[in-house]
N, C-alpha and C positions, 0 to 999 in steps of 0.2 A: 476772609473779611478784611477790608482795609480799615484799620482803626483810626486813620487820620492823624497819626502821631509824627509823621515825617517832618523833621525840622522843629518840632516842639521842644521847648527848653525846660528841663526838669532838674530839680534838686532832690536827691534822695539821701537821707541821713541813716546812720548805722548801717551802711551799705557794703561793708567790707566782706561780710559773709552772711549766711543764713537767709532769712526772709527779706531783709533789706537788699542784699545782693541780688536775690531773685527778682525783686521789683525793678531794680536798676537794669539788670540784664534784659528783662522783658521789654522795658521801654526802649533801651538802646537797639534791640533787635527789630523794633518797629520803626526805627529811623529817628527817634528822638535824640536830641543833644543832651547828654546826662552829665551832671556834676555830682560827684559822690563824696560823702564825708563819713568819718568814723574815728574812733579813738586809737585803734592799732595801726600804726603807719605801714608796717610790713604787709599785713593782709590788705590794707587799703590800696597800696601801690600795686600789688599784684592784681587785685580785682579791677582797678581802673584800666590796667593794660589789657586784661582778658576781655573785658566787655567793650573796649574802645571808648571809654569815657572822655568827655570834652575837658575835664579837669577834676581835680580832687583836692581835699584839704583835711588834714588831721584836726579833729574837733571833739571836745568834751562838752556835750550839750547840758550837763548839769551845772556848768559855770554860767553865771548870770549874763555875762557880756558876750558869750560865744555865739548864740543863735543869730543875733543881729549882724555880727561881723561875717558869719558864714553866709547868710543870705546875700549880703552886699557883694561878697567875693564871687558867689555863684552867678548873680545877676550881671556883674561886670564881665565875667568870663564868657557867659552865654549870650550877652546882649539883651538881657531881659529874662523874664520868668513866666512860664505858663503853667507849670505843674510843681507842686510841693508835696513830697511824700515824706511824712514825719514818722520816724521809727527811732526807738531807743532801747537799749538793753534793759531787761526787767530788773526791778529792785530785788534784794536778797529774799529768799524764801524764809518763812517763819510763821508761827502762830501769834495770836495777840499777846500772850504771856511771854513768849520767847523773843519778841521783837523789841529791842531797846528804843527808847524815845528818840534818840538821835537819828535812828534809821528812818523814822517818819519824815524828818526834815530832808534827808538825802533823797528819799523816794519822791517827795513833793517836787523837788527841783528837777530830778531826772525824768520822771514820768509825766507829770502834769505841766509844770512850768516850761519844760523844753518845748512842748507842743504850743503852748500859749505864746511863747516868745518867738518861735519860728513863724507862726501864723501872723503875728503882729508885724513882724519885719517884712514878711512877704506880701502883705496886702497891697501896698502901693504899686508893686510890680504886677501882681495878678490882676488888678483893676485895669491895667493897660492891655491885657490879653483879651482876645475874643473867645477864648476857650480856657478860662481859668479853672484849675482843679486843685483841691486840697484833699489828700488821702492820708489817713493816719492808721498805722498798724497797731491794733489793740490786742484783744484776746477774747476767747469765749467766756472768760471770767466776767465780762460785762453783762452776760446773760445769765450765767450760773456761776456764782463764786466757787473758786477751786480751793479745797483745803490746803493749808500750809503755805499759801502765797498771799497772805493778808494784804501786804502793801500793794501788790499788783491789783488785787480785787478792788481796793479802795480808790487808788489813783486813776486806774484805767476807766473805772465807772465815772469818775469826775471828768475825765477827758471826753467821754461820750456825751455827757450832759452839756459840756461846753460847746462841742461841735454841733449838737442839735440846735442850740441857740444861735450859734454863728451861721449855720446854714440858712436860716431865715433872713438874717441880716444881709447876707451876701447874695441872696437869690436875685435881687434887682440888678446886680452887677454881672449876672450870668456866670458867677463863680460857684461851682458845686463843692460841697463839703461832705465827705463820707468817711466812715471808718471800716476797715476790713479786719475781721476778727478771726485769727487762725486758731485751729484746734491743735492736734498733735502732728507736728512736722519734724523731720529728723534734722534738728539744729543743735548747736552747742548748748543752747539754753535747755532743751529737752534732755540732752545727755547729762547735763549737770543736775537737774532736778531728779531725773530717774536714778542717776548714780547715787545721790544722797539717800533716796528712799531704798534702793537696793542694798546699800551698806547696812542700813538699820535691820534689814531682814536677813542679811548674811548670804545674799545671792548676787549673781552678776548683773551688771546694768542691762546687758542684752536680754537676759532672762526676764528681768522686771519689765522692760519695755514691751517685749512680746506678750507677756501675760496681761499687761494693762490694756494693750490694744485689743486683744481678743475679748476682754471683759467689757470694754467701753466704746469701741468704734465699730458701728454696724458694717462698714465696708471691709473690716478685718485687716486693715493695713495702715501704716503710717503714711502721712502725706509727703509728696515730693515738693520741695520748695518751688520748683519751676511751675507747679500747678497754682501755687499762691501768686507767683509773679504774674501769671497770665490773667488772673482776676484783677489784680492791681492795674495792669495795663488797660483792661477793658474799662474800668471805672474812670481812668484818665482819658479815655478816647472820646472822639466826636459823637459816638453812639450813646454815650451816657450823659448827654446834656440835660436830661429831664430827671436824672437820678441824684437826689441830694438829701442830706439829713438822715442817711440810712446807715444801719449796721449790717454789713454783708458777712455772714458767717461761713467760713470755709473749713469744715471740720469732719468730713466723711460721715456726717449724720449723728455726731456724738451728742450735741445738745438736743434736749427733748421738748423744748418750748415750742409753742405754735405761733408765737408772735415774732 
């Protein structure tokens, strides 16, 4: 299937590794011109070279002035913008009692406001496209809150509510707005969370991951980031022009909700 992405101009954030990298790689493989951003310059430079990115920029999305500057740099390098893929590293794990109040402020800027600011800055460019797409990487926690990642549960849910409202506002401009919610994929974030849980139980991270997958994932395996990237590419494609305001869950059947 031709996704109609050849020559489309895309900005993908937190794209140096993990799911963000997978999204950027999938878009680039379909012929899109991709501009990537992330905090770690070494990984970002390597990824940009490996996927043939049209440009890259080191960027900390939790900083108030960064998203707008990043969007303008990407639009200038690409000659416009058709696709915005918002991704950001998750806030620290913790329960309500264990999470300091100052972490709420940090999580607010990293998870919610980074998306708000990126979208706000990208809209003038996307309105000039005949195939505008906004895709945000969230989490299955927006459907079923996950224990011990309180801040992610709270702010990613706020992101989804914001996107649902935004999708209706942008529909007359033929800009689609969707979020793709990953379950368990083998990323650094999963390694970190599983490692912390495994340490408390006195077992290896690998043992904990394998046990949790068997207990919770009907498909019996962890996801390959490339599978997530493929879904992202489709949502950005010409075939997804009537798909907007949706949460697309990619989790091997983990979530049990029927909605």
